[in-house]
N, C-alpha and C positions, 0 to 999 in steps of 0.2 A: 520189256513187260513181263507181266506175271506167270505168260505161259511160257516164255522163256528160260524164268527163273525155275520155273516148275521141272523144265526137261533138261536144263543145264548141270544139274546135280547139286547147285549152289543152296547154300541154307536159305530158308523161306521163312520171313515173319509176318504171321496171319495175326492180325489183333492181338499182338502181344504174345502169341503162343510160339515157342521154339520151334524150327522145322524138323530138328534132330531128334524132337520127342516124336515124332512119325516116321519111320522110316518107311517107303513108299515102296524101295526095291524089295523088300522082305514081304510086302503085300503081293507084290506081280510074281516073283520066281517061286515062292512058298518052298526054297530049299532047307531053308532053316526053320526048325522048330519055334512056331511064332507064339508067341504070349499074348494071349487076348486080354491081359488084365490092363484095365484102364483105356481102352478101346471106346467105349461108353461115353468117358469124360471128355476123349478128343473129337468124337462125333460131335458131342454138345456143343465143344468150343469151336470146332469148324463148320457147323451147318450155316452160319450165316455167310462164307464164303461163297462168293458167286459161281468160280468153276466147280468147286467140289460139289456144290448143292447140283449144278447141272448133271455133273456125270452121275451123281446118286439118283438123281430123278429118272435119266434116260435107262439107268440100268446097263449100260455097256460095260464092255470089260475094258480097262485104262489102257492097255496094249494096242487094242485095234482102235481106238481113239487117237491116241498117239500116232500111228500109221497112218491114218486118214490126214492128220496134218501135216504130216511130213510131205505125204504125196502133194497135199495143196501147196507147201513151200516151194518144191521142186518145181510145180509146174509154173507156179508164178516167177521164178529163178529161169525157167527156159523162156517165157514169153517175155520177161523184161531183156534178154538177150537177143532175142530176136527183134525185139524193138530198137535196141542200141544197132543191130547190123542194119536193120531197113533205114535208121537215120544216119548212118554212117558218112554218105556223102555229103548229108546238112552238115555236120561237123568238119568235116574237113574243109568247105565252102568256108564256115563260121571261123574256121584255124585262120585261112588265108586272109580273111577280112581283118582278124585282130592284127595279124602281122603286118599289113597293110595300113591298119592306123597306127600302129606302134612307129613305122619309118615315118610315115607324116608327120606325128606328134613329134618325133626327134630333130625333123628339117624346122618344124616351128620351134623347138627350143633352141635352136641353133640361130635362127633369122631375130626371134626377139633376145638372146644374147648380144649380138652384132647391134638391134636397135637401142639396147640399153648403155652399150658402149658410147654410140652415137650422140644419145642425150646427155650423157655425162660430159661432153664435148662442148655440146651447142650451151649447155648451162654455165660453162668457163666463158664462155664466149659472151653471153648475155651480162655476166656479171662485169667482165670487162668492158662491155659498150656503156652500163651503166655508170661506171666510173667515169668514163671519159666522157659521159653526158653531164654529170654533175658538174665536172670541171669546166664544160665549156658552158653551163648554165651561170656558174657564177661568173665567168668571165665575162660573159653578155650582159649579167646584171651591172656589173660594176662597169661596164664600157656603157652603157645606157645611162647609169647614174651620172658617169661623168661627162657623158653628152648634154644630157638635161643642164647640169651645173654649167659646162662650159657654154652651153647653147644659150642659156638665160644671163651668163654673164656677158656674152658676146652681144646679145641681142640688147640689153640695158645699156651697153656702153658703147653703142650703135646709134648714130643718127640720121634718118636718111634725109635726102634733101626734099622730097616731099614734105617731110615735116617740116622741116626749116623753113621753106617758101610758105606753107600756110599760117605759121605761127606768125612769121614776121609780115606777111604781104595780105595774108584774107581776113575779113571782115570776122567780127566776134559774133556768131551764130551758134544755130544745134552742131553744125559740121564742125565747126571751131573746137566745139567741146570734147570730140574725138581726138583731135591733137593735144588738147590740154591734160587729158587724162593720160595720154602716152608721156607728156614731159613729165608729169607729175610721178609716175613710176618710176621714170627714170633719175629724177632727182632725189626720189626716195631711196632707191637702190644705191644710187652714190654716197648717200649720207648715212644710211643705216649698215651697208656691208662691210665689214672690217677688211676682207681682203680686197674688195673695189677700192677702199680708199688709199691701199698701199700698192697698187698696181701703176703701173707706167700708162696703160691705157685710161686711167680716171686722170693722171695728171695733164693729158693730152686732151681729153673731152672738158674739162670743167670749164674752160673758157668760153665754149661753145654753148654748154648749158646754161653757164651765168648769162651770157647773151640772150638766150632763148627766153631764161624766166623775166628777166628785167621787160623785154618786150611785151610777153604776155602779161606782167601786170600792170603794164600801163594800158594796155588796149582793155583787158578785163576792168581796171577800174575805171575808165572812161564808160563803159558798156553798162556796168552795174549802177555808177552815177547818174548816167540818163534815165535808166528806170527809175531810181529813187526819187529824182527830182518829178517824175509825173504826180507824184503824190501833192507836189506844191499848186498844181492847177487849181482854179477855183471851182468849187461844189464836186469835187473829185470824191467819190466813195474809196475810202481807204481801204476795207476789206476787199472790196471787189479787185483793186489792184494789187493788194497783196497775193490773193489767190490765183488771179487770170494772168499776173505775169512775173510778180517778183519770185513766186516759189518754183518757178520753172528755172529760174538764175541759181538757185542756193548751192548747185556745185561749183558753179563761179566764186562764188564767196568762201567756200570750203575750201577753194585752191588759194585762195589769197590768206584765208588766216592759217593754212599749213606752210606757203613759200614766201609770204609777203607781209608780215605780221604789222609794219608802219603803215601801207594800204589798207590793211585789213582793218587797223585802228581808225583811220580816216574814215573809210565807208561805216564802222560801226558808230562813228560820231556824229556824222552828217545824217545818217537815219533816226538815230536819238532826237537829234536834235529839230529835225523838220518831225516826226511824228509827234513829239511830246508836245511841241509847239502846237500841231493842228488839234489835236485831243484837249489842251489846256483853252484853245480858243474857243471851240465846240462847247465845251462844259461852262465855261463863264457866258457864253452868250445865252446857252439853255434855261441858266439859273436866273439869269437877270430876267429872260422872257417869263418864267414861271413865277417869279417873285412879285410881277407886278399883278398876277392873277390871286393873291394872297387872300384869303377870306378873314374877315375878323375872328380874335379869340380873345382869351380871358388877359384882362391887365392887371398890373401890378395891385390894384385895389382889389380885387375879385378874391376876397378873403372868406373863409366861413365865417369870422367873427365881424367882417366888415358891418357897420352900420346900415339899415335898411334906408337908404335914401328915399326922397320922394322920386315918382317917377316922370319928372320933368326936367333931367337934368340933359348935358351934351349928349350927342349921338357917339354913338361907338366910332372910331376911328378905323379906316381899313388896315391901316399897318400897328394897330395898337398891340397884335399879337406881340409884334418884336420891337417896341419902343415904350421906354422907359413911361411911367405917368409922370405928367407934366405938374398935377396938384390938382387937376380939374376934377371936379365930381361926376361921377357916372353911377347909373342903377347896377346894382349887383343881385342878382336873382339866382335860381337854382337852375336857369336853363343855360347858365355858363359852364354848370358844372355835368350837363345832360352829355351823353355820348351821341346820342341821335344814330344818324346814319355815317358815322365816321369810322365805324367799325368796317368799312368797304375798303380802307387801306390796307387791312389784312385779307380781305377777301380775294382782292385783285392783285396779290402778289407776285403772279407769273404773267399777267396781263401787258402787252405791249407798252411802251414811254407814250406819254401826253404829247401831242404835237401842240406847242404852245398857241402859235398863231389860230389854228382852228379851235382849239379852246376859248381864245379871246372872241374869235367871231360869233362864238354860242353864246356868250356872255356868261362863261362860267367863272365861280369863285372857288378856289382850292384852297381847303385846309394844311398847313404846312407839312403835316404828315404824309398827306398825299405828293406833294412835292416832293418830299424826303423820299418816298418809296420810288418815285419814278426816277429820280434823278441817279440813285443808288443800284435800282435793277438796271438802269442804263450803264451804269460805271461798272457792275460786275460783268454784262455781257459784253461790253468794249473790251476790259480788262482780260476776260477768260479768252476770246478771240485774240488778242495781241500777244498774250503769255504764250500760248499754243503755236503761234505763228513764228514767233521770236526762237521757240525750241527747234522747229523746223526749217528754219531758215538759216538762223546764226548758230543754233547749237549750243546756246549759252543765256541761262535765264538771269544772268546777271545785265543784258541788255535789257530785257524786260522792266527791270528793278529800275533803271537809270529813267527810263521813259514812261515808268509808272507814277514816279515820284512826284514830279512836275503836274501831272493830270491829277493827283489825288490831291495834292496840296491845293488846288482849287476848291476843289469840293469840301477838303476839311476845313478850309479858312473860311467859308462861306457858312458852314455850320456852326464853326465855332461862334461865330458872330452872330448869328441867328438865335443859338441856343443860350448866348449870355442875356440876350434881351427877351428870352421867351417869358412868360408868367405862366404859360398854360400846362398845367401839370398833366391833362389827358393829351397834350401833343408830345408831351416829352414819352409818357408811358407808349404812346401810339409808336415812337419812335424808336424805341427801346423793342416792343414786340415786332415790328417790322425786320429791323436789324438781326434780331432773333431767326424769324422765318425766311429770311436771305440766306443765313448761315446754314440752317436746314435743308433748305433748298438745294444748296450748294453742296452738302455734306463735309467730310474732313476737307479743310482747306479752301473751303467756298468754291465748289466747282473745282478741285484741282489746282488753283494757283494759292500758294503759300502766302503771298504779300497781301492778298485781299483779306485773309483773315487775321493777320497781324491788324490791317486798317479797321476791319469790324471791332477788334478788341479796343481801339483807339477810340472809337464812336462809343461803344459801351462806357467805357471811362470819363467820356464827355458829357454823355446823358445822365447816367446815374448820378453821380454828386450833385448834378442841377437838380434833379426830380428831388432828391432826398433835402434840398435847400428847401424848395418850394414846399415839400411837405412838413417840413419844420415852421416855415412861416405860418402854414396853415395852423398848425397846434399853437403858435404863440398866440395867433389871435383869436383864441377860445382859454388861454390859460386863465387860472383863477385869478378873480377881481374884475373881470370884465362883464362879469354878469349884471351888474349894476348900470351899465351903459347899453348893454344890450336887451336889458329886460324890457318886454311889454304887458301891458296890464289886459292879457286876454289867454284864455284858456287854449285858442285855438292852435295849431302847429307854429312852431316858431319858424324864423324865416331861416335861422342859423340849421335848422332840423333838416328843415326841406334842401337846403345846399349840401348839407352832410351826405343825407340819403341820396341824392343824385350823383354826388362826385363818389359814395361807396360802390353803388351800383354800377356806376360805369369803370371803376377799377377793378371789381371782381369779376365783373364779364372780360375785360381785356385780359386778366390773370389767370382766369378759369382752367385753361388748358395748362398751367404749369403747375408740377407737384412741389411739396415744399421744398425736396432736397435738390431741386434742379436748379443748374446754374449755365448763364449763357453770359462769357466774358466777364465785365464786372460785376453784372447784375445776378443775384442771389434772390430765387424766388421765396426763401425763408425770410430774409430781409425786408421783404415788403409785406408778408403777412405780418410780421412782429409790427410793423409801421402801422398796419390798419388796426391791429388790436389796440396800440397805444392812442389812436384817432378816437374808438369806440369810448375808450374808458374816459379821455377827455370829456366826448359830448355826453356820456351818461354821468358824470362829475357835475358838468355846465348845468344837464335837466334836474338835477338833485337841488342844485344852490338855486336856479331860477323858481323851481316849484315851491321853496321856504321863503320867496319873496311875497307870495301872496298874502291876501290878508286872511282868508280863510283856508283850513288844512283841505276841505273839498274842492275848492279851485284850484290848488296844488296837485290835488291827484286826478283831477280833470284835464289839468295841463299836461302833466305826464303819460295818461291815457292817449290822448291826442297825439303826441309827439312819437310814443311809441308806436303807435296804430300807423302813424303816416311812414315810419320806418320799415315797417314790416310789410306794408303795401308795396313801395316803392321796388324793396327786394324781392318781394314774390313777382311782381310785374317782371321784374329782369330777369329772371330765373326763367319764368315761363317764355317770355321772348326769347332769349339767348343774344349771342353777339351780332348774329345777322339776321335776325328777326324770324328764326325757326321756332315752331310752335315745340315746346315741351309737354309739361303735365297740362291738363284741360285747367281752364280758368277756375272750374269749381274744386279744384283740388286744394286743400288747405295746408299740404306740406309742402317742402320743397322737395325738388329733382334728388339732390344731396348726392349728386353723380359728378362726373367730369363735364358735362355740359352745363348751361345757363352760368350761375354764378359759381359753379364749382364746390368743391368740398369746403374750403374756408368759409366762402358766401353763404351755404347753407348751415354754417356753425353760427355765422353772424346772424342769420334769419331765425334762427333756434332761440339764441337769447335775446333777441327782440320781441320773440312772440312769449319766452318766459318773464322777461319784463312787463310787458303787456298784461299778461296773466295776473302777475302777482300785484299790479295796480288795480286791476279792474276787482280784484277779490278785495282790496282797500276800500274801494267806493263803494262796492257794493254792503260790505259793513258799516259804513259809514251812512250809507242811503238809508239800510234797514232799521238803523240802530235810532234812528231821526223820526221811522215812521212806527216801528213796534219794538219800542225799547222792552217794554216790560216781556213780552214773548221771548225775545232773545234771550234776556237775562236768566228767565225761568228755566228755558232749556238746557243752557250752559250749568248752571249752578245743580239743576237737577240730574243731569247726566253725572255732574263731577261728583253728587252726593251719594247716588246709586253704585257707581265704582268705588268709593272710598269704604261704604258700609257693607259691600258686598250684598246689597237686598235682593231676596230670591224673586222670582216670579210669583204674582198673586198678592204680595204682600206691599202695603202702600210705602212710599219713600217718605221718611220723615220732613215736616214743613213743604214738602211737593206732592201731597198727595191731590186727589181731587178736590176737595173744597179751596186749596190755595189755586188749584188751575181754573177753578169756574170764572171768577172775574177775570181772567186773560182771556177766556174763549169769548165769554160775554162782548169784552171790550174788540176783540177779531171778530165778530159774528156783524158788531154794528158798524164797524167802518172798513172793513176790508176790500169791497169794491171802491169806494171812495180813494181809499190810500192807494190801490194799484192804478187808478187813473191817474192820481197825484203824480205816482212815480213815474210814469206814461210821459205826462206831461212836463215833467224836470228836466228827464233824458233827453227828451226831444228838442228844449231849449238849450242845454247845455253842451250839446253835441252837434256841431253842425254837420258833420261826417254822418250820412246816415248808415252807413254800413258798421261804422265805429258806434254808434248811438244803439243800433239793434242788437248788436254783440253785447253792449253794457247792459241793456233793459233785460236780455235773454237771460244773462246772468244773475241779474238781481229777483226776476221773477223764480228764474228756478232756485234760488238763496232761498226765499222766501217760502217756496212750497217745501222746502227741505225742512225749514224750523218748523214749520207748523206739522207736517208729518212725524216728524221728531216729537213733538209734544206727544201727538194722540198715540204713538208707539208706546211712550212714557205711562200714559194713563191707561191703555190698554193691560198693562202688565200689571198693574195696581189692585186687581179684583173687580169683584162687581161693579163697585162704587165708579171704579175708574171708568168701566165700560159702559155705565151709564149716561157718564159725562161725555164721552166720544160719541154716543147715538145723538147728543141733543148738540153736538160741535156743527158747523159748516161742513158739508162733505167734500172728499179732494177732488172729485170729478168737475164739480162745479167751480173749484178755485180754477183748475186747469183749463176748463172751457175760456173762463176771461182772461185768464194769463196770454193763452193763444190768441184771442181777439185783440189784445193790447200790444202784443209781440211784433205785431206789423206794423214795423214805423211808415 
């Protein structure tokens, strides 16, 4: 401390001042001459020291202060000694306790040292035990593996007496299957295991196993054949027997296939023979029964260009759909080409097959496409069920192919015969659509049965060429040159056009859902639409040639208008009605739906083409009619507009040679006879057009054109100054003409 430093005589550093600079002893003793030089500077330097400042403030002598301090230190020392003496017993006790703890810790150290030595010995023993355990585990594993192999070997080469007796003497049933599976296991082991084949035990056992195999094959063969022969019973439902009886015996068939190929082939052949004969007979009977119900259809003479014979010919033969024409005459009308309710063959593609005797009792007559649908729906259902049964029972697809071939030959042969004698294009197109719908409904492989997809491809190859042949026959019937034999001196819709409209609407309805790039087997939708374009071009050319055969031009134009209007009307009605009679756009809508419904996109394009041709011919008729009633008005307006455009006459200036003086005679002529002329136009249109809707459309076009010519004349005069405007004021006003036109426009 600072006090100790002060009285110990050591040098004292006080705030950077050397203690040698002030000799305290000289101040106390005063024995030597003391120089007070610099004392004031030292005091000023040490005035901040706490002890020096205290001494100076108390005013005491430094020696007395040191004595007090020494006394206090002595007293403190004595007190401390007394305290130590007072606590000496405790110190002795503490010393004894420390000594006892030291002894105790020494004993613990010895004990832990011994324990550490024992643990080292135990660890060594554990390592030895681990080595021994691993050795024993390896030995045990090897012994167990040997035991398993040897046990399996012995088990597979051992035949129990119970098994022998059961296979040789027991009846074939569910319990017999247990021993059969055991025999199967032993036979597979003997033939598959190379070690077993080389062992003496196998040589000793083989005769016994062969005897059991032969006996088991014989008994299983008889058992399975009995079950298969159940299918030959009259009125047996094949699928019920398959599911309830035969499928339960599929493990017996598997045993035959694996251990008795000759017996298996016999069973397989017998099943294919029985089932294929049953199905072939059923389909042959079903086809014969349905063909008795075939409704009449188009005959070979039902062509677009066939002459329109008198309505007193022979009646339609029930089987004319499939019999060639013998030369007799029959009436060929557009009804032969109408679809009617025959689209139901597509609507009911998933319905159950028709029962022939019930349909006959109801007096029903069926178009052949409906028979086609029912037969093929039954064929697909039967083939699908049989296909999956063969896969499950025989585990072999080739079994199905063998029995499917005779069955499908019956259907395909009958179809081929019918198609070759079929002259109905709608029947063929419906069958193409039905085959496509059946393919779509079954998905890839027609329900997952590849042979069915192959068969449906052959059906398309059979139907599509025949359809194209009949289509070409229709085109040939309206080829260039036949117009002279088909021409009728009447502007009414021609019978060829009525047939074409019905046929086109029917085919477009059937093909509306097919896009142009869609393909189904041999059928290509784009090919069909190309054929329809060819037919439309042929009809268009035929109408033009016929229109030129009339005595006067106007009658030819009327003929074209009537025929194009008929085509447009039939196509529009088909578009609204749709394939199954569903409503589409409202009847008042003059446009087509233009979508995939109704007659589809191709039909919408055909409808627009007919409307464009109708509009073009109507304009020709209007110009022809107005040129007969108001030739001066039309000529003046056309030439005046051309003169105004050529000379660039400004508003307010007269058009040379077409001013008010030249227009006045025309206005007077129009004012004197416009009302009788409108009445005459009305009567003329009513007389020339039997179809009221068509006549109303033509009359409205004529009246509108007349009003437009007259309005254009007035506009020309209004732009030619005061003289022209004066002429307009004296002319008949437009509202009066519009009122009269509205009155006559209602036929």
